[in-house]
OpenMM code with the backbone's topology and positions (N, CA, C; nanometers):
from openmm import Vec3, app, unit

residues = "SER CYS LYS VAL PHE PHE ALA LYS ASP PRO LEU LYS ILE VAL ARG ALA GLN GLY GLN TYR MET PHE ASP GLU LYS GLY GLU LYS TYR LEU ASP CYS ILE ASN ASN VAL ALA HIS VAL GLY HIS SER HIS PRO TYR VAL ILE LYS ALA ALA THR LYS GLN MET GLU LEU LEU ASN THR ASN SER ARG PHE LEU HIS ASP ASN LEU VAL GLN TYR ALA GLN ARG LEU THR ALA THR LEU PRO GLU LYS LEU SER VAL CYS TYR PHE VAL ASN SER GLY SER GLU ALA ASN ASP LEU ALA LEU ARG LEU ALA ARG GLN TYR ARG GLY HIS GLN ASP VAL ILE THR LEU GLU".split()
positions = [
    Vec3(-1.2989, 6.7810, -8.8482),
    Vec3(-1.3097, 6.7455, -9.0168),
    Vec3(-1.4351, 6.7769, -9.0746),
    Vec3(-1.5155, 6.8516, -8.9963),
    Vec3(-1.6785, 6.8725, -9.0798),
    Vec3(-1.6514, 7.0259, -9.1361),
    Vec3(-1.6865, 7.0567, -9.2478),
    Vec3(-1.6571, 7.1734, -9.3314),
    Vec3(-1.7621, 7.2410, -9.3834),
    Vec3(-1.7873, 7.3726, -9.3588),
    Vec3(-1.9241, 7.4155, -9.4106),
    Vec3(-1.9123, 7.4401, -9.5431),
    Vec3(-2.0435, 7.3952, -9.6395),
    Vec3(-2.0116, 7.3336, -9.7841),
    Vec3(-1.9178, 7.4439, -9.8644),
    Vec3(-2.0054, 7.5969, -9.8612),
    Vec3(-1.9400, 7.7030, -9.8815),
    Vec3(-1.8458, 7.7994, -9.8078),
    Vec3(-1.7003, 7.7661, -9.7912),
    Vec3(-1.6583, 7.8436, -9.6744),
    Vec3(-1.6434, 7.9701, -9.7113),
    Vec3(-1.6373, 7.9987, -9.8556),
    Vec3(-1.5958, 8.1396, -9.8651),
    Vec3(-1.7687, 8.2363, -9.8969),
    Vec3(-1.8120, 8.1550, -9.9121),
    Vec3(-1.9452, 8.2730, -9.9064),
    Vec3(-2.0599, 8.1649, -9.9216),
    Vec3(-2.0697, 8.1783, -9.7448),
    Vec3(-2.1705, 8.0516, -9.6830),
    Vec3(-2.3039, 8.0947, -9.7408),
    Vec3(-2.3892, 8.0211, -9.7604),
    Vec3(-2.5392, 8.0103, -9.7406),
    Vec3(-2.6231, 8.0007, -9.6041),
    Vec3(-2.6583, 8.1172, -9.6064),
    Vec3(-2.7448, 8.1245, -9.4533),
    Vec3(-2.9097, 8.0432, -9.5166),
    Vec3(-2.9216, 7.9115, -9.5239),
    Vec3(-3.0928, 7.9174, -9.5649),
    Vec3(-3.1919, 7.8915, -9.4470),
    Vec3(-3.2904, 7.9985, -9.4796),
    Vec3(-3.3831, 8.0245, -9.3540),
    Vec3(-3.5205, 7.9167, -9.3587),
    Vec3(-3.5611, 7.8958, -9.5105),
    Vec3(-3.6866, 7.8052, -9.5196),
    Vec3(-3.6693, 7.7373, -9.6198),
    Vec3(-3.7631, 7.6895, -9.6598),
    Vec3(-3.7873, 7.5560, -9.8030),
    Vec3(-3.9247, 7.5328, -9.8551),
    Vec3(-3.8901, 7.5325, -9.9612),
    Vec3(-4.0448, 7.4626, -10.0257),
    Vec3(-4.0759, 7.4280, -10.1435),
    Vec3(-4.0778, 7.3067, -10.1397),
    Vec3(-4.0714, 7.2161, -10.2658),
    Vec3(-3.9379, 7.1853, -10.3028),
    Vec3(-3.8770, 7.2325, -10.4052),
    Vec3(-3.7656, 7.2011, -10.4163),
    Vec3(-3.6679, 7.2998, -10.3900),
    Vec3(-3.7264, 7.4013, -10.3617),
    Vec3(-3.6181, 7.5072, -10.3434),
    Vec3(-3.5904, 7.5098, -10.1935),
    Vec3(-3.4561, 7.5769, -10.1603),
    Vec3(-3.4654, 7.6911, -10.0513),
    Vec3(-3.4258, 7.8003, -10.0659),
    Vec3(-3.4282, 7.8801, -9.9534),
    Vec3(-3.4137, 8.0356, -9.9697),
    Vec3(-3.3489, 8.0582, -9.8416),
    Vec3(-3.1975, 8.1585, -9.9047),
    Vec3(-3.1429, 8.2405, -9.8075),
    Vec3(-3.2056, 8.3026, -9.7241),
    Vec3(-3.1412, 8.4042, -9.6647),
    Vec3(-3.1764, 8.5105, -9.5826),
    Vec3(-3.2477, 8.6430, -9.6532),
    Vec3(-3.1689, 8.6121, -9.7436),
    Vec3(-3.2266, 8.7663, -9.8568),
    Vec3(-3.3548, 8.7345, -9.9636),
    Vec3(-3.3833, 8.6182, -9.9234),
    Vec3(-3.4826, 8.5672, -10.0079),
    Vec3(-3.4299, 8.4682, -10.1341),
    Vec3(-3.3325, 8.5289, -10.1748),
    Vec3(-3.2964, 8.4371, -10.2990),
    Vec3(-3.3082, 8.2667, -10.3027),
    Vec3(-3.3582, 8.2138, -10.4089),
    Vec3(-3.3914, 8.0733, -10.4544),
    Vec3(-3.2973, 8.0124, -10.4706),
    Vec3(-3.3073, 7.8983, -10.4253),
    Vec3(-3.1472, 7.7670, -10.4568),
    Vec3(-3.2430, 7.6280, -10.5019),
    Vec3(-3.2064, 7.5584, -10.5914),
    Vec3(-3.3086, 7.4212, -10.5854),
    Vec3(-3.1684, 7.3486, -10.5302),
    Vec3(-3.2532, 7.2717, -10.4782),
    Vec3(-3.1764, 7.2186, -10.3235),
    Vec3(-3.1878, 7.0590, -10.4256),
    Vec3(-3.0397, 7.0082, -10.4276),
    Vec3(-2.9851, 6.9226, -10.4915),
    Vec3(-2.9207, 6.8132, -10.4169),
    Vec3(-2.9161, 6.8550, -10.2761),
    Vec3(-2.8372, 6.7897, -10.1525),
    Vec3(-2.9358, 6.7481, -9.9962),
    Vec3(-3.0395, 6.7471, -10.0125),
    Vec3(-3.0911, 6.7345, -9.8736),
    Vec3(-3.2058, 6.6231, -9.9150),
    Vec3(-3.1872, 6.5227, -9.9782),
    Vec3(-3.2727, 6.4267, -9.9951),
    Vec3(-3.4414, 6.4288, -10.0186),
    Vec3(-3.4545, 6.5257, -10.0852),
    Vec3(-3.5990, 6.5789, -10.0907),
    Vec3(-3.6828, 6.5551, -10.2298),
    Vec3(-3.5641, 6.4536, -10.2828),
    Vec3(-3.6498, 6.4286, -10.4357),
    Vec3(-3.7488, 6.4214, -10.4594),
    Vec3(-3.7932, 6.3220, -10.3396),
    Vec3(-3.9451, 6.2583, -10.4366),
    Vec3(-4.0459, 6.3274, -10.3590),
    Vec3(-4.0326, 6.4259, -10.2589),
    Vec3(-4.1426, 6.4821, -10.2440),
    Vec3(-4.1239, 6.6681, -10.2201),
    Vec3(-4.0462, 6.6647, -10.1867),
    Vec3(-3.9791, 6.8653, -10.1912),
    Vec3(-3.9938, 6.8508, -10.0278),
    Vec3(-3.9608, 7.0123, -10.0158),
    Vec3(-3.9951, 7.0619, -9.8830),
    Vec3(-4.1257, 7.0959, -9.8225),
    Vec3(-4.1655, 7.0825, -9.7326),
    Vec3(-4.3089, 7.1246, -9.6616),
    Vec3(-4.4287, 7.0620, -9.7202),
    Vec3(-4.3973, 6.9150, -9.7983),
    Vec3(-4.5248, 6.8678, -9.8880),
    Vec3(-4.6438, 6.8624, -9.7947),
    Vec3(-4.7950, 6.9074, -9.8305),
    Vec3(-4.8878, 6.9195, -9.7095),
    Vec3(-4.9291, 6.7634, -9.6370),
    Vec3(-4.9066, 6.6561, -9.7755),
    Vec3(-4.8976, 6.5274, -9.7088),
    Vec3(-4.8395, 6.4808, -9.6290),
    Vec3(-4.6787, 6.5225, -9.6652),
    Vec3(-4.6167, 6.4873, -9.5655),
    Vec3(-4.6349, 6.5617, -9.4002),
    Vec3(-4.6728, 6.6474, -9.4530),
    Vec3(-4.6596, 6.7148, -9.3169),
    Vec3(-4.7698, 6.6776, -9.2622),
    Vec3(-4.8703, 6.6421, -9.2452),
    Vec3(-5.0316, 6.5810, -9.2374),
    Vec3(-4.9981, 6.4681, -9.1816),
    Vec3(-4.9674, 6.3669, -9.2502),
    Vec3(-4.8876, 6.2432, -9.1857),
    Vec3(-4.8015, 6.2687, -9.1140),
    Vec3(-4.7194, 6.3023, -9.1158),
    Vec3(-4.6197, 6.3193, -8.9634),
    Vec3(-4.6700, 6.3800, -8.8755),
    Vec3(-4.7633, 6.4854, -8.8920),
    Vec3(-4.7937, 6.5394, -8.7264),
    Vec3(-4.9056, 6.4445, -8.6625),
    Vec3(-4.9973, 6.3583, -8.7660),
    Vec3(-5.0580, 6.2543, -8.6913),
    Vec3(-4.9623, 6.1739, -8.6210),
    Vec3(-4.8658, 6.1294, -8.6811),
    Vec3(-4.7906, 6.0089, -8.6280),
    Vec3(-4.7094, 6.0927, -8.5222),
    Vec3(-4.6850, 6.2259, -8.4981),
    Vec3(-4.6343, 6.2423, -8.4107),
    Vec3(-4.7060, 6.2891, -8.2893),
    Vec3(-4.8578, 6.3298, -8.3085),
    Vec3(-4.9799, 6.3350, -8.2165),
    Vec3(-4.9862, 6.1772, -8.1472),
    Vec3(-4.9548, 6.0711, -8.1968),
    Vec3(-4.9694, 5.9349, -8.1334),
    Vec3(-4.8305, 5.9098, -8.0625),
    Vec3(-4.7052, 5.9102, -8.1372),
    Vec3(-4.5845, 5.8421, -8.0887),
    Vec3(-4.4965, 5.9061, -8.1597),
    Vec3(-4.3566, 5.9275, -8.0872),
    Vec3(-4.2816, 6.0200, -8.1675),
    Vec3(-4.1280, 5.9604, -8.1162),
    Vec3(-4.1019, 5.8194, -8.1573),
    Vec3(-4.0091, 5.7585, -8.1350),
    Vec3(-3.9222, 5.7065, -8.2690),
    Vec3(-3.7819, 5.6140, -8.2607),
    Vec3(-3.7234, 5.5651, -8.3966),
    Vec3(-3.7826, 5.4152, -8.3614),
    Vec3(-3.7441, 5.3512, -8.4582),
    Vec3(-3.8060, 5.1852, -8.5066),
    Vec3(-3.7173, 5.0982, -8.3652),
    Vec3(-3.6644, 5.1182, -8.2645),
    Vec3(-3.5989, 5.0212, -8.2102),
    Vec3(-3.7238, 4.9596, -8.0753),
    Vec3(-3.8234, 5.0270, -8.0989),
    Vec3(-3.9612, 4.9460, -8.0373),
    Vec3(-4.0350, 4.8968, -8.0792),
    Vec3(-4.1093, 4.7946, -8.0547),
    Vec3(-4.2130, 4.6744, -8.1542),
    Vec3(-4.3384, 4.7879, -8.1813),
    Vec3(-4.3707, 4.7752, -8.2924),
    Vec3(-4.5135, 4.8555, -8.3221),
    Vec3(-4.5559, 4.8308, -8.4483),
    Vec3(-4.7193, 4.7897, -8.4460),
    Vec3(-4.7596, 4.7071, -8.5481),
    Vec3(-4.7424, 4.8031, -8.7044),
    Vec3(-4.7373, 4.9222, -8.6509),
    Vec3(-4.6988, 5.0144, -8.8373),
    Vec3(-4.6069, 4.9597, -8.8888),
    Vec3(-4.4874, 4.9434, -8.8008),
    Vec3(-4.3558, 4.8936, -8.8487),
    Vec3(-4.3699, 4.7913, -8.9578),
    Vec3(-4.4617, 4.6781, -8.8991),
    Vec3(-4.4697, 4.5187, -8.9444),
    Vec3(-4.6172, 4.5791, -9.0856),
    Vec3(-4.6410, 4.6599, -9.1089),
    Vec3(-4.7899, 4.6911, -9.1421),
    Vec3(-4.7138, 4.7726, -9.3328),
    Vec3(-4.6065, 4.8685, -9.2333),
    Vec3(-4.5296, 4.9254, -9.3894),
    Vec3(-4.4321, 4.8177, -9.4305),
    Vec3(-4.3566, 4.7006, -9.3917),
    Vec3(-4.2969, 4.6157, -9.3810),
    Vec3(-4.3404, 4.5291, -9.4999),
    Vec3(-4.4878, 4.5078, -9.4894),
    Vec3(-4.5365, 4.3974, -9.5368),
    Vec3(-4.5468, 4.4655, -9.6902),
    Vec3(-4.6218, 4.5589, -9.6742),
    Vec3(-4.6962, 4.6890, -9.8268),
    Vec3(-4.5638, 4.7178, -9.8711),
    Vec3(-4.4543, 4.7258, -9.8301),
    Vec3(-4.3365, 4.7424, -9.9158),
    Vec3(-4.3191, 4.6187, -9.9773),
    Vec3(-4.2634, 4.5171, -9.8954),
    Vec3(-4.2364, 4.4142, -9.9876),
    Vec3(-4.3447, 4.3256, -10.0734),
    Vec3(-4.4299, 4.3489, -10.0797),
    Vec3(-4.5480, 4.3580, -10.1501),
    Vec3(-4.5477, 4.3608, -10.2698),
    Vec3(-4.4430, 4.4763, -10.3041),
    Vec3(-4.4362, 4.5402, -10.4371),
    Vec3(-4.3347, 4.5284, -10.4833),
    Vec3(-4.2212, 4.4264, -10.4491),
    Vec3(-4.0583, 4.4042, -10.4702),
    Vec3(-4.0791, 4.2743, -10.4986),
    Vec3(-3.9909, 4.1643, -10.5409),
    Vec3(-3.9443, 4.0300, -10.5925),
    Vec3(-3.9569, 3.9828, -10.4819),
    Vec3(-3.9633, 3.8413, -10.4770),
    Vec3(-3.9970, 3.7594, -10.3770),
    Vec3(-3.8743, 3.7572, -10.2710),
    Vec3(-3.7509, 3.7356, -10.3679),
    Vec3(-3.5969, 3.7469, -10.3163),
    Vec3(-3.5875, 3.8560, -10.2004),
    Vec3(-3.6492, 3.9848, -10.2675),
    Vec3(-3.6457, 4.1157, -10.1478),
    Vec3(-3.7449, 4.1027, -10.0568),
    Vec3(-3.7603, 4.0293, -9.9457),
    Vec3(-3.9027, 3.9994, -9.8932),
    Vec3(-3.8236, 4.0459, -9.7300),
    Vec3(-3.7297, 4.1040, -9.7049),
    Vec3(-3.6562, 4.1455, -9.6005),
    Vec3(-3.6517, 4.3028, -9.5744),
    Vec3(-3.7310, 4.3660, -9.4435),
    Vec3(-3.7167, 4.4972, -9.4378),
    Vec3(-3.5883, 4.5605, -9.3295),
    Vec3(-3.5055, 4.6120, -9.3582),
    Vec3(-3.4302, 4.6842, -9.2489),
    Vec3(-3.4466, 4.8172, -9.2409),
    Vec3(-3.5385, 4.8645, -9.1025),
    Vec3(-3.5396, 5.0211, -9.1262),
    Vec3(-3.4597, 5.0698, -9.0659),
    Vec3(-3.3716, 5.1836, -9.0696),
    Vec3(-3.2862, 5.2649, -9.0112),
    Vec3(-3.2937, 5.4222, -8.9902),
    Vec3(-3.2155, 5.4513, -8.9298),
    Vec3(-3.2198, 5.6127, -8.9071),
    Vec3(-3.1779, 5.6964, -8.9811),
    Vec3(-3.1046, 5.6660, -9.0655),
    Vec3(-3.0429, 5.7624, -9.1686),
    Vec3(-2.9686, 5.6818, -9.3005),
    Vec3(-2.8904, 5.7637, -9.3768),
    Vec3(-2.8329, 5.7362, -9.4821),
    Vec3(-2.6907, 5.6512, -9.4246),
    Vec3(-2.6387, 5.7244, -9.3092),
    Vec3(-2.4920, 5.6254, -9.2940),
    Vec3(-2.5402, 5.5004, -9.1969),
    Vec3(-2.6371, 5.5086, -9.1305),
    Vec3(-2.6510, 5.4020, -9.0452),
    Vec3(-2.7067, 5.2962, -9.2023),
    Vec3(-2.7506, 5.2935, -9.2809),
    Vec3(-2.8031, 5.2365, -9.3998),
    Vec3(-2.6514, 5.1521, -9.4481),
    Vec3(-2.5842, 5.2666, -9.4853),
    Vec3(-2.4309, 5.2309, -9.5684),
    Vec3(-2.3481, 5.1509, -9.4198),
    Vec3(-2.3812, 5.1506, -9.3161),
    Vec3(-2.3286, 5.0788, -9.2185),
    Vec3(-2.3671, 4.9230, -9.2262),
    Vec3(-2.4998, 4.9395, -9.2120),
    Vec3(-2.5244, 4.8156, -9.2269),
    Vec3(-2.5086, 4.7367, -9.3466),
    Vec3(-2.5488, 4.8114, -9.4526),
    Vec3(-2.5242, 4.7397, -9.5666),
    Vec3(-2.3784, 4.6528, -9.5902),
    Vec3(-2.2908, 4.7528, -9.5340),
    Vec3(-2.1081, 4.6754, -9.5364),
    Vec3(-2.1324, 4.5596, -9.4619),
    Vec3(-2.2104, 4.5587, -9.3410),
    Vec3(-2.1851, 4.4482, -9.2617),
    Vec3(-2.2204, 4.3200, -9.3102),
    Vec3(-2.3875, 4.3647, -9.3381),
    Vec3(-2.4483, 4.2129, -9.4181),
    Vec3(-2.3849, 4.1772, -9.5395),
    Vec3(-2.3103, 4.2599, -9.6594),
    Vec3(-2.2219, 4.2341, -9.7297),
    Vec3(-2.0808, 4.1450, -9.6971),
    Vec3(-2.0116, 4.2119, -9.5440),
    Vec3(-1.8922, 4.1509, -9.5129),
    Vec3(-1.9247, 4.0034, -9.4542),
    Vec3(-2.0666, 3.9934, -9.4245),
    Vec3(-2.0828, 3.8707, -9.3166),
    Vec3(-2.1397, 3.7609, -9.4382),
    Vec3(-2.2158, 3.8317, -9.5487),
    Vec3(-2.2227, 3.7227, -9.6810),
    Vec3(-2.1308, 3.6459, -9.7768),
    Vec3(-2.0390, 3.7572, -9.7762),
    Vec3(-1.9044, 3.6900, -9.8720),
    Vec3(-1.8042, 3.6193, -9.7792),
    Vec3(-1.8123, 3.6964, -9.6468),
    Vec3(-1.6857, 3.6519, -9.5577),
    Vec3(-1.5561, 3.7270, -9.6103),
    Vec3(-1.5805, 3.8312, -9.6295),
    Vec3(-1.4724, 3.9258, -9.6676),
    Vec3(-1.4799, 4.0982, -9.5809),
    Vec3(-1.3269, 4.1456, -9.5835),
    Vec3(-1.3512, 4.2937, -9.5066),
    Vec3(-1.3450, 4.3861, -9.6055),
    Vec3(-1.3083, 4.3397, -9.7776),
    Vec3(-1.2280, 4.4388, -9.8444),
    Vec3(-1.3465, 4.5368, -9.8829),
    Vec3(-1.3133, 4.6608, -9.8780),
    Vec3(-1.4367, 4.7564, -9.9649),
    Vec3(-1.3669, 4.8545, -10.0691),
    Vec3(-1.4185, 4.8730, -10.2036),
    Vec3(-1.3892, 4.9823, -10.2546),
    Vec3(-1.5071, 5.0868, -10.2424),
    Vec3(-1.4460, 5.2149, -10.2546),
    Vec3(-1.5465, 5.3239, -10.2243),
    Vec3(-1.4803, 5.4304, -10.3322),
    Vec3(-1.6218, 5.5154, -10.4295),
    Vec3(-1.5404, 5.6261, -10.4937),
    Vec3(-1.5519, 5.7277, -10.3942),
    Vec3(-1.4941, 5.8292, -10.4566),
    Vec3(-1.4798, 5.9430, -10.3523),
    Vec3(-1.5401, 6.0406, -10.5108),
] * unit.nanometer
topology = app.Topology()
chain = topology.addChain("A")
for resn in residues:
    res = topology.addResidue(resn, chain)
    for name in ("N", "CA", "C"):
        topology.addAtom(name, app.Element.getBySymbol(name[0]), res)
């Protein structure tokens, strides 16, 4: 069920920088689909922070670590008091799944409306 986005003329993307992706011929494309809207590809600050973290520990958030608590505290300090709980997830799919489960638990209904 998984299809290539451009089946008739597929793109072979080989690198990215900022908001752009580049194909094997060097053609530049504006990236509007890869969740990079905030900082772009290959952002030096993100690379530095990721490298520093991976040198220390490279795992997901299923294990306890002080950085998770500190990040949650910093994040919730910027939000209204009602938004005082953080759920750290691995992907958009995982976030959607959690949101549906929380909504179903809270409302007591199983119905969902979605748009294609």
